[in-house]
C-alpha positions as CSV (number, residue, x, y, z in Angstrom):
1,Q,0.1,0.1,0.0
2,E,1.0,3.4,-0.8
3,L,0.3,5.5,2.3
4,D,1.7,9.2,3.3
5,G,4.0,9.2,0.5
6,L,5.7,5.8,1.6
7,L,5.3,2.4,0.3
8,F,4.2,0.0,3.2
9,V,5.3,-3.8,1.8
10,F,3.7,-6.8,3.4
11,P,6.6,-9.6,3.1
12,Q,4.7,-12.6,2.0
13,T,3.9,-14.2,-1.1
14,G,1.6,-17.2,-2.2
15,P,-2.1,-17.2,-2.5
16,D,-3.1,-16.0,0.9
17,A,-0.7,-12.8,0.9
18,S,-3.2,-10.2,-0.3
19,R,-5.7,-11.4,2.2
20,N,-3.4,-11.6,4.8
21,A,-1.7,-8.4,4.0
22,A,-5.2,-6.5,4.2
23,A,-5.9,-7.8,7.8
24,V,-2.9,-5.8,9.0
25,E,-3.3,-2.2,10.0
26,P,0.1,-0.6,8.8
27,P,1.8,1.5,11.6
28,L,0.4,4.8,10.3
29,I,1.5,8.4,12.2
30,A,-1.6,9.2,14.2
31,E,-1.2,12.8,14.1
32,I,-1.9,12.7,10.1
33,H,-4.9,10.6,10.8
34,D,-6.6,10.9,13.8
35,P,-9.0,13.7,13.6
36,A,-8.5,14.5,17.4
37,L,-4.7,15.0,16.9
38,R,-4.9,17.1,13.9
39,R,-3.4,20.5,13.7
40,N,-2.1,22.6,10.8
41,W,0.9,20.5,10.2
42,T,3.7,21.3,7.8
43,K,5.3,17.9,6.9
44,I,8.1,16.2,5.2
45,I,7.9,12.9,3.9
46,P,10.2,11.3,4.1
47,A,12.9,13.5,5.2
48,G,15.7,12.1,3.0
49,V,16.2,8.2,2.3
50,R,19.6,6.3,2.9
51,D,20.8,3.3,4.6
52,F,23.0,3.4,7.7
53,P,25.4,0.5,8.6
54,C,24.0,-0.1,12.2
55,G,21.0,-2.4,13.1
56,W,17.5,-1.4,13.0
57,D,17.1,-2.1,16.7
58,T,20.3,0.2,17.5
59,M,18.4,3.0,15.3
60,A,15.5,2.3,17.1
61,E,17.1,2.7,20.6
62,N,18.9,5.9,19.3
63,T,15.8,7.8,18.3
64,L,14.4,6.4,21.9
65,D,17.0,8.4,23.8
66,P,16.7,11.9,23.6
67,A,19.4,12.5,25.8
68,H,21.7,11.9,22.7
69,F,20.6,15.1,21.2
70,C,22.7,17.1,23.8
71,S,25.8,14.8,23.0
72,A,25.4,13.1,19.9
73,H,24.1,16.4,17.9
74,H,26.5,18.7,19.7
75,A,26.5,22.1,17.7
76,T,23.6,21.1,15.6
77,L,20.6,20.3,17.7
78,G,22.3,20.3,21.2
79,N,25.2,21.5,23.5
80,R,26.9,18.9,25.4
81,Y,28.4,21.7,28.0
82,T,25.6,23.6,28.5
83,D,22.4,21.0,28.5
84,P,21.4,19.7,31.4
85,G,23.1,16.4,32.6
86,V,20.2,14.5,34.1
87,Y,16.7,14.1,32.9
88,N,13.6,12.2,34.3
89,Y,11.1,9.8,32.3
90,K,8.5,7.9,33.7
91,P,6.1,5.1,31.8
92,I,2.9,6.3,30.3
93,G,0.4,3.2,30.4
94,T,1.3,-0.4,29.7
95,I,3.9,-2.1,27.3
96,D,2.2,-4.4,24.9
97,R,2.8,-6.5,21.7
98,E,0.5,-4.5,19.4
99,G,0.7,-1.3,21.2
100,G,4.2,-0.7,22.1
101,F,4.8,1.7,24.8
102,A,5.1,5.3,25.5
103,L,7.2,7.4,28.0
104,G,7.1,11.0,29.4
105,G,9.8,13.2,30.9
106,D,11.6,16.3,31.1
107,M,12.4,16.4,27.3
108,G,9.0,15.6,25.8
109,M,7.2,12.3,25.1
110,L,8.4,9.2,23.3
111,E,6.3,6.8,21.5
112,F,7.1,3.3,20.0
113,R,4.8,1.7,18.1
114,P,5.5,-1.7,16.7
115,P,7.2,-2.8,14.4
116,C,9.6,-0.2,13.5
117,L,7.8,3.2,14.4
118,V,9.5,5.7,17.0
119,K,7.7,9.0,17.6
120,Y,9.5,12.0,19.7
121,H,7.4,15.1,20.6
122,P,10.8,17.1,21.9
123,D,9.9,19.6,24.3
124,Y,12.8,20.8,26.5
125,A,15.1,24.2,26.6
126,A,17.2,23.4,23.3
127,M,14.1,22.1,21.6
128,P,11.2,24.3,23.1
129,F,8.4,22.7,20.9
130,R,5.9,22.5,23.5
131,G,4.0,19.8,21.4
132,T,4.1,21.5,17.7
133,V,6.8,18.9,16.5
134,V,6.5,15.6,15.9
135,I,9.8,13.7,14.7
136,S,8.7,10.2,13.4
137,T,11.2,7.6,12.3
138,Y,10.6,4.3,10.7
139,C,13.6,2.1,11.3
140,V,13.2,-0.3,8.8
141,P,15.4,-3.4,9.1
142,T,17.0,-4.3,5.5
143,R,19.5,-6.6,6.2
144,P,21.9,-7.7,9.5
145,G,23.8,-4.7,10.4
146,W,21.6,-2.2,8.0
147,V,18.9,-0.1,8.6
148,R,17.0,2.1,6.0
149,P,15.6,4.9,8.7
150,L,12.5,7.0,7.0
151,A,11.8,10.3,9.1
152,V,8.8,12.2,8.6
153,V,8.6,15.6,10.5
154,L,5.8,17.3,11.3
155,Q,5.4,20.9,12.4
156,D,2.8,23.2,13.4
157,K,4.5,26.7,13.7
158,D,4.1,28.5,17.1
159,P,4.6,32.1,16.9
160,D,5.5,32.7,20.5
161,Q,8.4,29.8,20.0
162,E,11.7,30.7,21.3
163,V,14.4,30.4,19.2
164,T,17.4,28.4,19.6
165,L,19.8,26.3,17.8
166,A,17.3,23.4,17.2
167,V,14.8,25.5,16.1
168,R,16.7,27.2,13.5
169,A,18.1,24.1,12.2
170,L,14.6,22.5,11.6
171,S,13.5,25.9,10.1
172,V,15.9,25.1,7.3
173,F,14.3,22.0,6.6
174,M,10.7,22.8,7.0
175,G,10.9,25.9,4.9
176,P,10.7,26.6,1.2
177,V,13.8,25.1,0.1
178,P,14.5,22.5,-3.1
179,V,14.3,18.8,-1.7
180,W,17.7,18.1,-3.0
181,L,18.9,21.1,-0.7
182,Q,17.2,19.1,2.4
183,H,18.7,15.7,1.5
184,V,22.5,17.4,1.0
185,L,22.1,18.9,4.3
186,A,20.7,16.0,6.3
187,P,23.9,14.5,6.9
188,L,25.5,17.7,8.8
189,V,22.8,15.9,11.7
190,L,22.6,12.4,10.7
191,H,26.4,11.4,10.4
192,Q,26.7,12.7,13.7
193,D,25.1,9.4,14.6
194,C,26.9,7.5,12.4
195,G,30.4,6.7,14.0
196,L,28.6,6.0,17.3
197,L,25.9,3.6,16.4
198,Y,28.1,1.5,13.7
199,G,30.4,1.3,16.7
200,Q,27.8,0.3,19.3
201,H,26.2,-2.2,17.2
202,R,29.3,-3.9,16.3
203,T,30.3,-4.1,19.9
204,L,27.1,-5.6,21.2
205,H,27.1,-8.1,18.8
206,E,31.0,-8.9,19.4
207,R,30.4,-9.5,22.9
208,G,27.8,-11.8,22.6
209,Y,24.2,-9.7,22.2
210,R,22.5,-12.0,19.8
211,P,19.0,-12.2,21.1
212,R,17.4,-14.7,18.7
213,H,20.4,-17.1,19.3
214,E,20.6,-19.7,22.4
215,G,23.0,-18.2,25.2
216,S,22.9,-14.5,24.3
217,V,24.3,-12.2,26.4
218,P,21.3,-9.8,27.9
219,F,21.2,-6.5,27.0
220,E,21.5,-5.0,30.6
221,K,24.5,-6.9,31.5
222,L,26.4,-4.8,28.4
223,V,25.3,-1.5,29.3
224,F,25.3,1.1,32.1
225,C,22.1,2.9,32.2
226,P,22.0,5.1,35.4
227,T,19.3,7.5,34.9
228,T,15.6,7.5,33.9
229,V,16.3,8.8,30.7
230,D,17.5,5.2,29.8
231,R,14.0,4.0,30.1
232,G,13.3,4.4,26.2
233,A,16.5,2.1,25.6
234,L,15.9,-0.4,28.5
235,T,11.8,-0.6,27.7
236,F,12.7,-1.1,23.7
237,R,15.0,-4.1,24.5
238,R,12.3,-5.3,26.9
239,W,9.5,-5.2,24.6
240,L,11.7,-7.0,21.8
241,R,12.6,-9.9,24.4
242,E,9.2,-10.3,26.0
243,H,6.9,-9.5,22.8
244,A,9.1,-9.9,19.6
245,G,11.2,-12.9,19.8
246,G,14.6,-10.7,20.3
247,G,14.5,-9.5,17.0
248,V,14.3,-10.0,13.0
249,P,13.8,-13.8,12.2
250,W,16.6,-13.1,9.1
251,A,16.2,-15.7,6.2
252,C,20.2,-15.1,5.8
253,E,22.9,-15.6,8.5
254,D,22.8,-13.1,11.2
255,E,26.4,-11.8,10.3
256,L,27.8,-8.5,10.1
257,D,30.1,-7.1,7.4
258,A,33.9,-7.6,7.9
259,K,35.2,-4.6,10.4
260,G,36.1,-1.7,8.4
261,S,35.0,-3.0,5.1
262,V,32.2,0.0,5.0
263,D,32.8,3.6,4.9
264,I,30.0,4.9,7.1
265,Y,30.2,8.4,6.0
266,D,29.8,7.9,2.2
267,T,26.6,9.5,0.7
268,W,27.2,8.7,-2.8
269,N,26.3,5.3,-2.8
270,A,23.9,5.6,0.5
271,H,21.8,8.4,-1.3
272,T,22.9,10.3,-4.1
273,K,23.2,8.0,-7.0
274,N,19.8,6.7,-6.0
275,C,18.1,9.9,-5.8
276,Q,16.8,11.9,-8.8
277,Y,16.6,15.2,-6.8
278,C,20.3,15.2,-5.7
279,L,21.7,13.5,-8.9
280,D,20.5,16.3,-11.0
281,A,21.3,18.9,-8.3
282,Y,25.1,17.6,-8.2
283,R,25.1,17.4,-12.2
284,N,23.8,20.9,-12.3
285,L,26.3,22.4,-9.5
286,E,29.1,20.5,-10.8
287,A,28.4,22.2,-14.1
288,L,28.4,25.4,-12.7
289,K,31.9,24.5,-10.9
290,H,33.4,23.9,-14.3
291,L,31.9,26.9,-15.7
292,G,33.6,29.2,-12.8
293,G,37.0,27.3,-13.7
294,A,36.6,28.3,-17.3
295,V,35.9,31.9,-16.6
296,G,39.1,32.0,-14.5
297,A,41.2,30.3,-17.2
298,G,39.9,32.5,-20.1
299,A,40.7,35.3,-17.9
300,L,44.0,34.1,-17.7
301,L,44.6,33.7,-21.2
302,A,42.3,36.5,-22.9
303,M,42.8,39.6,-20.4
304,P,45.7,41.7,-20.4
305,Q,47.8,41.7,-17.2
306,G,46.6,44.1,-14.4
307,A,44.4,44.4,-11.5
308,E,41.3,43.3,-13.5
309,R,42.5,40.3,-14.5
310,V,44.0,39.4,-10.9
311,E,40.4,40.3,-9.5
312,V,38.5,38.1,-12.1
313,V,40.8,35.3,-11.8
314,L,40.7,35.1,-7.6
315,A,36.9,35.5,-8.0
316,S,36.6,32.5,-10.1
317,S,38.8,30.9,-8.0
318,A,37.0,31.5,-4.8
319,F,33.5,30.3,-6.6
320,V,35.5,26.9,-7.9
321,G,36.5,26.4,-4.4
322,I,33.0,27.0,-2.9
323,F,31.4,24.9,-5.2
324,H,33.9,22.1,-4.7
325,V,33.5,22.0,-0.9
326,F,29.7,22.2,-1.0
327,N,29.2,19.4,-4.2
328,S,31.8,17.1,-1.7
329,L,28.5,16.8,0.6
330,F,26.9,14.8,-2.5
331,V,29.6,12.4,-2.3
332,R,31.0,12.1,1.3
333,Y,30.6,13.8,4.8
334,E,33.0,12.7,7.7
335,T,32.8,14.2,11.2
336,H,34.4,13.3,14.4
337,H,32.7,14.4,17.8
338,A,36.2,15.0,19.1
339,D,36.6,17.6,16.6
340,T,33.5,19.4,17.2
341,D,33.5,22.2,19.8
């Protein structure tokens, strides 16, 4: 079924597949469909599509941990130096197989809706949205160690909203900007997660966390979760264990790619070459870059020596340099937390 700009696939073939698929309710975002929750939503569906080299469960856990905004997204959505160090969270309602669970606390409300939808309603000092933003992420498993997160962002403008770094960042994505620009700027935030999640998923796997295998090391024995904001991650792992058999029953071997064989910061193969918006924009911007180089070369060859020729050559060189740096975002964007201050 195609719903909300997304394609929902029921993974079954055979004579009964259509009937079985029709009997399953897709995990839709209630704010879009429930009249009681409707507002004047501006939405991006989806906010860029790409595969990440980490498990779907690790990605879901990440989106269920609002405190990661303060550290993982330092200088874009949070501040590891000024954001408070402790946040409190508590369960809302019960945890069950079909409905998942919800948590509420100092940073807003979290919801997990099976099989793979996480919704976050941010509301704290750095992201003071007061119910006017819903960040919904479908953490779609594709193969062992890989996930395709489909982010759906809803916003209802609040005229009295305090302007923070996160509010400014969101306004770029939600504003009247081209789709390709939304996509190419997304790694500035998303790649801050890459190294952490890639390492976390591999570490858990290598230390024996394989929940569908007999003898798997319990998740709680491999992590240190001292505050109640960690309830999102712990409740999710509990839901997986008690209601979902521990994880995805892969048809292939549950083995990861060889360590170091994946370029986790690659954007060309992960997204650009498969996105017509970005591919067209990249080609056009590369053409502009080469045009700027041609202007500079023409000035060197055709203009007489003097200040005017120097100005043209310097201007064209700066033009080419700017486009070269910007266009590299379509190919690869690497970031390290130790270098971000």
